[in-house]
Structures are given as C-alpha cells and as structure tokens.
Backbone as a printed PyTorch tensor [residue, N CA C, xyz], in Angstrom:
tensor([[[193.6400,  33.3470,  80.8570],
         [194.6450,  34.3310,  80.8280],
         [195.7980,  34.0010,  79.8630]],

        [[195.9570,  34.4100,  78.8970],
         [197.1820,  34.2500,  77.6340],
         [198.6730,  34.8400,  78.5040]],

        [[199.6350,  34.1230,  77.9950],
         [201.0220,  34.2920,  78.4720],
         [201.7150,  34.9240,  77.2810]],

        [[202.0330,  35.9700,  77.3680],
         [202.9100,  36.5060,  76.2500],
         [204.2610,  36.3430,  76.5990]],

        [[205.3700,  35.9450,  75.8650],
         [206.7790,  35.8780,  76.0560],
         [207.3570,  37.4420,  75.5350]],

        [[208.1870,  38.0080,  76.1730],
         [208.8110,  39.0310,  76.0330],
         [210.1760,  39.1410,  76.5460]],

        [[211.1300,  39.1440,  75.5860],
         [212.6330,  39.2800,  75.9170],
         [213.0260,  40.7710,  75.9030]],

        [[213.6090,  40.8060,  76.9540],
         [214.2720,  42.2540,  77.2610],
         [215.8100,  42.2510,  77.6090]],

        [[216.6200,  42.8340,  76.6210],
         [217.9380,  43.0760,  77.1250],
         [218.3340,  44.2570,  78.2090]],

        [[218.5780,  43.7830,  79.4200],
         [218.8820,  44.7280,  80.3590],
         [220.5180,  45.0700,  80.5330]],

        [[220.6120,  46.0710,  81.0370],
         [222.0160,  46.6240,  81.2830],
         [222.2040,  45.7810,  82.9130]],

        [[223.6580,  45.7710,  83.5440],
         [223.5250,  45.2990,  84.6700],
         [223.2710,  45.9270,  85.5090]],

        [[223.2150,  47.6860,  85.3380],
         [222.6740,  48.5070,  86.4860],
         [221.2320,  48.1040,  86.3280]],

        [[220.3940,  47.8100,  85.2700],
         [218.8770,  47.6660,  85.3570],
         [218.7050,  46.2660,  86.0110]],

        [[219.4010,  45.2110,  85.9130],
         [219.2370,  43.9630,  86.3710],
         [219.3500,  43.9890,  88.1730]],

        [[220.1640,  44.9420,  88.2650],
         [220.5340,  44.9560,  89.7860],
         [219.5320,  45.6070,  90.5840]],

        [[219.0360,  46.8210,  89.6140],
         [217.7930,  47.3760,  90.0560],
         [216.6810,  46.5470,  90.5380]],

        [[216.2670,  45.6650,  89.5550],
         [215.0290,  44.8500,  89.3810],
         [215.3070,  43.7650,  90.5250]],

        [[216.5480,  43.5030,  90.8760],
         [216.6360,  42.4800,  91.7270],
         [216.6200,  43.0690,  93.0840]],

        [[217.0690,  44.1530,  93.3010],
         [216.7530,  44.8760,  94.3910],
         [215.4300,  45.1850,  94.7510]],

        [[214.5950,  45.6330,  93.8700],
         [213.2660,  45.7390,  93.9870],
         [212.4440,  44.4200,  94.2430]],

        [[212.9400,  43.4170,  93.6370],
         [212.2650,  42.1140,  93.6740],
         [212.3610,  41.8760,  95.1990]],

        [[213.3350,  42.0990,  95.9340],
         [213.7000,  41.6930,  97.1800],
         [212.8160,  42.7100,  98.3250]],

        [[212.7310,  43.9160,  97.6930],
         [211.7500,  44.8780,  98.4290],
         [210.5170,  44.6020,  98.4010]],

        [[209.9870,  44.2140,  97.3420],
         [208.6260,  43.8400,  97.3690],
         [208.1930,  42.4510,  97.7520]],

        [[209.2720,  41.5830,  97.7700],
         [209.0540,  40.3030,  98.0500],
         [208.1980,  39.6180,  96.7580]],

        [[208.8130,  39.7740,  95.7150],
         [208.1820,  39.0420,  94.3360],
         [209.1520,  38.5390,  93.8310]],

        [[208.8840,  37.8100,  92.9800],
         [209.6380,  37.1940,  91.6920],
         [210.1670,  38.5070,  90.6690]],

        [[210.9720,  38.2250,  90.1090],
         [211.6980,  39.6060,  89.0740],
         [210.5910,  39.7920,  88.0520]],

        [[209.9780,  38.8910,  87.7510],
         [208.9600,  39.0130,  86.5790],
         [207.7660,  39.8860,  87.2000]],

        [[207.1600,  39.5130,  88.5020],
         [205.9390,  39.9930,  89.1970],
         [206.4380,  41.7120,  89.5820]],

        [[207.8910,  41.4840,  89.8110],
         [208.6280,  43.0120,  90.2480],
         [208.2940,  44.0080,  88.9660]],

        [[208.6990,  43.5170,  87.8520],
         [208.6260,  44.2830,  86.7640],
         [207.2700,  44.7580,  86.4450]],

        [[206.0560,  43.5890,  86.6930],
         [204.8230,  43.9740,  86.5200],
         [204.4050,  44.9850,  87.1860]],

        [[204.8390,  44.9270,  88.6120],
         [204.4090,  46.1370,  89.4080],
         [204.8150,  47.2240,  89.0950]],

        [[206.2550,  47.5310,  88.9260],
         [206.8010,  48.7280,  88.5570],
         [206.0450,  49.2630,  87.2740]],

        [[205.5340,  48.3830,  86.1730],
         [204.7610,  48.7100,  84.9400],
         [203.6650,  49.4340,  85.5500]],

        [[202.8170,  48.8330,  86.2990],
         [201.5970,  49.0070,  86.6880],
         [201.6040,  50.2780,  87.6290]],

        [[202.6380,  50.5880,  88.5540],
         [202.8420,  51.9300,  89.1670],
         [202.8210,  52.9110,  88.2070]],

        [[203.8530,  52.5670,  87.0770],
         [204.0450,  53.7990,  86.1170],
         [202.6810,  54.4460,  85.4010]],

        [[201.7170,  53.1070,  84.9770],
         [200.6270,  53.2210,  84.2880],
         [199.7530,  54.0930,  85.1260]],

        [[199.5330,  53.5640,  86.3130],
         [198.5630,  54.2260,  87.3110],
         [198.9780,  55.5820,  87.8230]],

        [[200.0840,  56.0170,  87.5330],
         [200.5390,  57.5120,  88.0620],
         [200.2180,  58.4170,  87.1720]],

        [[199.5370,  57.9200,  85.9560],
         [199.2750,  59.0120,  84.9190],
         [197.6830,  59.4140,  84.7880]],

        [[197.2550,  60.3210,  84.8150],
         [195.8880,  60.8020,  84.4760],
         [196.0620,  61.4730,  83.1780]],

        [[195.2140,  61.0740,  82.3820],
         [195.0990,  61.3720,  81.1470],
         [193.9660,  62.9930,  81.0820]],

        [[194.6350,  63.9060,  80.6270],
         [194.0250,  65.2080,  80.6440],
         [193.3490,  65.4270,  79.3580]],

        [[193.7790,  64.6620,  78.3550],
         [193.1640,  64.8320,  76.9770],
         [193.9750,  65.3130,  75.8950]],

        [[193.8300,  65.2540,  74.6520],
         [194.5950,  66.2110,  73.9790],
         [196.2380,  65.8480,  74.0710]],

        [[196.3200,  64.5320,  74.3640],
         [197.6290,  64.1760,  74.6700],
         [198.4770,  64.8330,  75.6750]],

        [[197.9070,  65.3770,  76.6010],
         [198.6300,  65.8830,  77.8880],
         [198.0900,  64.8520,  78.8360]],

        [[198.8630,  64.6570,  79.7940],
         [198.5720,  64.0590,  81.2200],
         [199.3380,  64.5690,  82.4090]],

        [[198.7400,  63.9800,  83.4490],
         [199.3670,  64.6170,  84.7170],
         [199.9990,  63.2710,  85.2840]],

        [[201.2930,  63.6090,  85.9630],
         [201.9420,  62.3490,  86.4610],
         [201.9330,  62.6940,  88.3600]],

        [[200.9800,  61.6660,  88.8160],
         [200.8090,  62.0640,  90.1680],
         [202.2530,  61.9200,  91.0190]],

        [[203.1350,  61.1180,  90.5110],
         [204.5710,  60.6680,  91.1120],
         [205.5370,  61.9620,  90.9700]],

        [[205.5610,  62.3970,  89.7320],
         [206.4610,  63.6650,  89.5700],
         [205.4260,  64.9370,  89.7480]],

        [[204.4360,  64.9290,  90.2010],
         [203.5320,  66.0720,  90.1980],
         [203.5360,  67.0470,  89.2540]],

        [[203.5990,  66.7250,  88.0660],
         [203.8810,  67.5910,  86.9440],
         [202.8250,  67.4720,  85.8250]],

        [[202.7000,  68.0580,  84.8160],
         [201.7770,  67.9900,  83.6040],
         [202.7320,  67.9430,  82.4100]],

        [[202.4220,  66.9990,  81.4890],
         [203.3860,  66.8770,  80.5200],
         [202.4680,  66.9640,  79.1480]],

        [[203.3180,  67.1440,  78.1950],
         [202.5580,  67.4110,  76.8220],
         [202.5200,  66.0930,  76.0460]],

        [[202.0300,  66.2000,  74.7170],
         [202.1300,  65.1410,  73.9720],
         [203.2990,  64.5640,  73.5340]],

        [[204.7000,  65.5730,  73.6470],
         [206.0150,  64.8730,  73.4080],
         [206.5180,  64.4270,  74.9270]],

        [[205.6710,  64.2350,  75.9570],
         [206.2730,  63.9870,  77.1860],
         [207.3460,  65.0790,  77.6050]],

        [[207.0220,  66.3260,  77.2610],
         [207.8360,  67.3640,  78.0350],
         [206.9020,  68.1140,  79.0180]],

        [[207.6410,  68.5710,  79.9470],
         [207.0670,  69.1760,  81.0500],
         [206.4580,  70.6690,  80.8260]],

        [[205.3250,  70.9940,  80.9770],
         [204.8130,  72.2730,  80.2130],
         [204.8980,  73.1780,  81.3200]],

        [[205.7670,  72.9770,  82.2890],
         [206.3950,  74.1810,  83.0050],
         [205.2590,  75.1340,  83.8900]],

        [[204.5450,  74.3190,  84.5250],
         [203.4190,  75.0220,  85.6650],
         [204.1650,  75.6360,  86.7080]],

        [[203.9540,  77.1500,  87.0380],
         [204.3660,  77.5630,  88.0030],
         [203.7610,  76.9450,  89.2780]],

        [[204.4390,  77.1180,  90.4060],
         [203.9310,  76.8840,  91.7790],
         [202.5420,  77.1710,  92.0660]],

        [[202.0920,  78.4320,  91.6440],
         [200.7730,  78.9290,  91.7970],
         [199.8520,  78.0540,  90.9720]],

        [[200.4350,  78.0190,  89.5440],
         [199.5840,  77.5570,  88.6240],
         [199.0920,  76.1080,  88.8980]],

        [[200.5100,  75.1370,  89.2920],
         [200.1450,  73.7700,  90.0620],
         [199.0320,  73.8070,  91.1280]],

        [[199.2800,  74.6530,  91.9700],
         [198.1260,  74.7100,  93.2180],
         [196.6690,  74.8880,  92.5160]],

        [[196.5410,  75.8140,  91.6450],
         [195.2520,  76.0030,  91.2430],
         [194.6670,  74.6310,  90.3680]],

        [[195.7190,  74.2210,  89.4070],
         [195.4420,  72.9240,  88.7790],
         [195.1330,  71.7720,  89.6700]],

        [[195.7540,  71.5890,  90.8990],
         [195.6710,  70.5040,  91.7460],
         [194.0750,  70.6340,  92.4100]],

        [[193.9570,  71.8080,  92.7220],
         [192.8030,  72.0350,  93.4300],
         [191.4910,  71.9480,  92.5210]],

        [[191.3930,  71.8800,  91.3310],
         [190.5560,  71.5210,  90.4200],
         [190.4930,  70.0080,  89.9100]],

        [[191.7530,  69.5190,  89.8460],
         [191.8690,  68.1910,  89.5820],
         [191.3300,  67.0780,  90.4930]],

        [[191.5320,  67.4970,  92.0160],
         [191.2780,  66.9770,  93.1600],
         [189.5780,  67.1160,  93.2290]],

        [[188.7520,  67.8160,  92.4200],
         [187.6710,  67.6730,  92.5920],
         [186.7810,  67.7910,  91.0130]],

        [[187.4570,  66.7850,  90.3400],
         [186.9870,  66.3090,  89.0700],
         [185.2370,  65.9790,  88.9460]],

        [[184.4150,  66.2320,  88.2480],
         [183.1990,  66.1230,  88.2110],
         [182.4360,  67.1920,  88.7360]],

        [[183.1260,  68.2020,  89.7170],
         [182.5130,  69.1900,  90.4170],
         [182.9060,  70.5290,  90.1790]],

        [[181.9530,  71.5230,  89.9560],
         [182.3620,  73.0330,  90.0680],
         [183.2180,  73.4690,  91.0510]],

        [[184.4990,  73.7640,  91.0920],
         [185.1540,  74.3990,  92.2110],
         [184.7980,  75.7750,  92.6100]],

        [[184.4120,  76.3130,  93.6110],
         [184.0490,  77.9130,  93.9210],
         [185.4280,  78.6550,  93.5840]],

        [[185.2250,  79.6180,  93.0750],
         [186.4920,  80.8200,  92.8100],
         [187.3610,  80.8400,  94.3860]],

        [[186.4000,  81.1920,  95.2600],
         [187.0910,  81.3650,  96.5510],
         [187.8420,  80.3930,  97.2880]],

        [[187.4880,  79.1670,  96.6450],
         [188.2380,  77.6510,  97.4700],
         [189.6460,  77.8700,  96.5850]],

        [[189.6240,  78.2830,  95.2400],
         [190.6070,  78.0670,  94.1370],
         [191.6830,  79.0610,  94.9210]],

        [[191.0390,  80.5330,  94.9840],
         [192.1210,  81.3750,  95.5470],
         [192.5860,  81.0280,  96.6580]],

        [[191.8280,  80.7320,  97.6770],
         [192.5190,  80.2350,  99.0020],
         [193.8250,  79.2130,  99.0070]],

        [[193.1290,  78.2390,  98.0800],
         [194.5490,  77.3210,  97.7550],
         [195.6680,  77.6210,  97.2680]],

        [[195.6500,  78.7090,  96.3820],
         [197.0120,  79.3600,  95.5460],
         [197.2100,  80.3500,  96.1480]],

        [[196.7270,  81.1530,  97.0220],
         [197.2350,  82.2840,  97.6260],
         [197.0850,  82.4680,  99.0980]],

        [[196.6290,  81.4070,  99.5610],
         [196.5340,  81.2000, 101.1540],
         [195.4240,  82.3290, 101.6130]],

        [[196.2830,  83.4120, 102.2210],
         [195.2880,  84.3030, 103.1330],
         [195.2470,  85.7310, 102.0860]],

        [[196.0240,  85.7540, 101.2140],
         [196.0460,  86.8330, 100.6410],
         [194.7710,  87.3910,  99.8930]],

        [[194.4740,  88.4850,  99.6760],
         [193.3560,  88.7810,  99.0310],
         [193.5150,  89.0430,  97.3750]],

        [[193.3080,  88.3100,  96.6650],
         [193.7390,  88.2050,  95.4030],
         [192.3510,  88.5390,  94.8090]],

        [[192.4130,  89.0910,  93.5330],
         [191.2320,  89.5510,  92.9390],
         [190.9170,  88.4730,  91.8430]],

        [[189.9100,  88.2590,  91.4160],
         [189.2870,  87.5030,  90.1700],
         [189.8910,  87.6190,  88.9750]],

        [[190.5220,  88.8320,  88.6870],
         [191.4030,  89.1820,  87.3950],
         [192.4980,  88.1190,  87.3070]],

        [[193.4280,  88.2830,  88.8270],
         [194.5090,  87.5930,  88.8490],
         [194.3800,  86.1680,  88.6340]],

        [[193.2340,  85.8380,  89.2620],
         [192.8110,  84.2690,  89.1780],
         [192.5270,  83.9490,  87.8070]],

        [[191.8660,  84.7100,  86.9770],
         [191.5610,  84.5580,  85.3860],
         [192.7740,  84.6440,  84.9050]],

        [[193.6620,  85.5400,  84.9720],
         [194.9710,  85.3850,  84.3230],
         [195.6470,  84.3630,  84.3890]],

        [[195.6240,  83.5350,  85.6460],
         [196.4480,  82.1710,  85.8620],
         [195.6360,  81.1140,  85.1230]],

        [[194.4480,  81.1570,  85.4100],
         [193.7600,  80.1070,  84.3980],
         [194.1230,  80.3120,  82.9020]],

        [[194.3090,  81.5140,  82.3140],
         [194.5690,  81.7470,  80.9380],
         [195.8960,  81.3080,  80.7840]],

        [[197.0020,  81.4790,  81.6700],
         [197.9800,  80.9140,  81.2140],
         [198.1440,  79.4540,  81.2630]],

        [[197.4750,  79.0020,  82.2290],
         [197.6350,  77.2940,  82.5210],
         [197.0630,  76.9900,  80.8370]],

        [[196.0280,  77.6790,  80.4250],
         [195.2890,  77.1230,  79.1530],
         [196.3130,  77.2160,  78.3030]],

        [[197.1040,  78.4260,  78.1490],
         [198.1390,  78.7090,  77.0340],
         [199.1710,  77.7490,  77.0790]],

        [[199.5670,  77.1850,  78.2450],
         [200.4760,  75.9530,  78.1610],
         [200.1560,  74.7240,  78.0960]],

        [[198.6940,  74.8270,  78.0550],
         [198.1780,  73.2800,  77.6420],
         [197.2220,  73.4040,  76.5820]],

        [[195.8300,  73.4370,  76.7660],
         [194.8740,  73.8670,  75.8260],
         [193.4160,  74.3240,  76.5310]],

        [[192.6420,  75.1030,  75.9590],
         [191.6110,  75.5360,  76.3880],
         [190.8120,  74.9400,  76.9640]],

        [[189.9720,  73.8770,  76.7570],
         [189.2760,  72.8990,  77.1470],
         [189.7330,  72.5030,  78.3700]],

        [[191.0420,  72.2440,  78.9760],
         [191.5370,  71.7160,  80.0960],
         [190.7320,  72.1560,  81.4740]],

        [[190.3890,  73.4120,  81.5160],
         [189.7600,  73.9700,  82.3650],
         [188.4940,  74.6740,  81.8730]],

        [[187.2420,  74.3220,  82.5200],
         [186.0680,  74.9300,  82.1450],
         [185.5730,  76.0210,  83.0270]],

        [[185.1620,  77.1110,  82.2350],
         [184.7480,  78.1900,  83.4760],
         [183.4060,  78.1870,  83.3600]],

        [[182.5530,  78.5840,  84.5030],
         [181.3400,  78.4880,  84.9400],
         [181.1790,  80.0260,  85.3470]],

        [[180.4850,  80.7000,  84.4630],
         [180.1640,  82.1030,  85.1640],
         [179.5680,  82.3660,  86.4230]],

        [[180.0330,  83.1060,  87.3480],
         [179.6540,  83.5870,  88.6030],
         [179.8770,  82.4340,  89.4700]],

        [[180.3650,  81.2270,  89.2650],
         [180.3800,  79.9450,  89.9860],
         [181.6610,  79.4310,  90.5040]],

        [[182.5140,  79.2500,  89.4270],
         [184.0330,  78.7300,  89.3110],
         [184.3540,  78.0300,  88.1390]],

        [[185.1140,  76.9320,  88.4980],
         [185.9040,  76.4170,  87.5090],
         [185.7920,  74.8710,  87.7560]],

        [[185.7340,  74.0650,  86.3610],
         [185.8540,  72.5910,  86.4850],
         [186.7460,  72.0470,  85.8210]],

        [[187.2900,  70.7730,  85.5980],
         [188.1670,  70.1740,  84.9540],
         [187.2950,  69.9420,  83.6340]],

        [[188.0040,  70.0080,  82.6570],
         [187.4220,  69.6070,  81.1360],
         [187.7860,  68.4930,  80.4850]],

        [[188.2170,  67.8570,  81.2840],
         [188.8590,  66.3050,  80.7400],
         [187.9560,  65.2770,  81.3340]]])
C-alpha cells in the first residue's frame, strides 16, 4: 500500500475539532481524519446525472451540491423507492408510506412522482405500468 503525504493548513477550530474527534474515536489524528472522510464518502448514494442522496442529511442534491428541495411527502416517496432498489415497489406501498391511512388517488401519486422528476431528472424513478415504480439509477 503506497503512502501519500498530504499537507493541510488547519484553522485552530479545525484542529480542536480533529483532536476532540480523535479522543472520541480513540484513534490517531491521521486515522480520525481518514474515518471522517470515509463516513462522508459512504454517506452518499450516487443517483446518476450528478445527483446524489446524502444519508446523513437525508436530502437529495444536484450537480452543484444544492438541495433540490423535496417536500416531506416527496422524500417519503423517494425513500420508499430508494430502500427497495432493484425491485418494483407497488403503488399501494408507496401511497401508504407517503400518506399513511389517507385514501389517496393514483393521480396524486403520479403528480408527486412528476414533481420529483422535475426537481431531479426523468429517469430517476422508473414507471412500471399497473405495477408500481422502481429506482432508475
């Protein structure tokens, strides 16, 4: 394994933070920095086309690292589909997760899917006629 030397100028506040985390993790400062970077890298799910989902912040970001601004209901729909990547999620499952016990029409769900696609990109969520939706990434 090759060793790369990297020099970083830290502010006093950054240095205090790293030392505090180092004690918390019971690691060297260098290993603590690696752990923090790994957590940051592992917290992102690539959604394609420059979009990503941050698991820590629970938000979707665009290619400019700007929050796309999904509403609570849109996030619920997105998360339901995200959790079931690789499978088709039944329309009723999505509606129940987003609207709990309310009797919501398929047209309302379709409108929400359209709004998510408008804020991201069309292929993010795939439609499966009469079956449901799946992740398109």
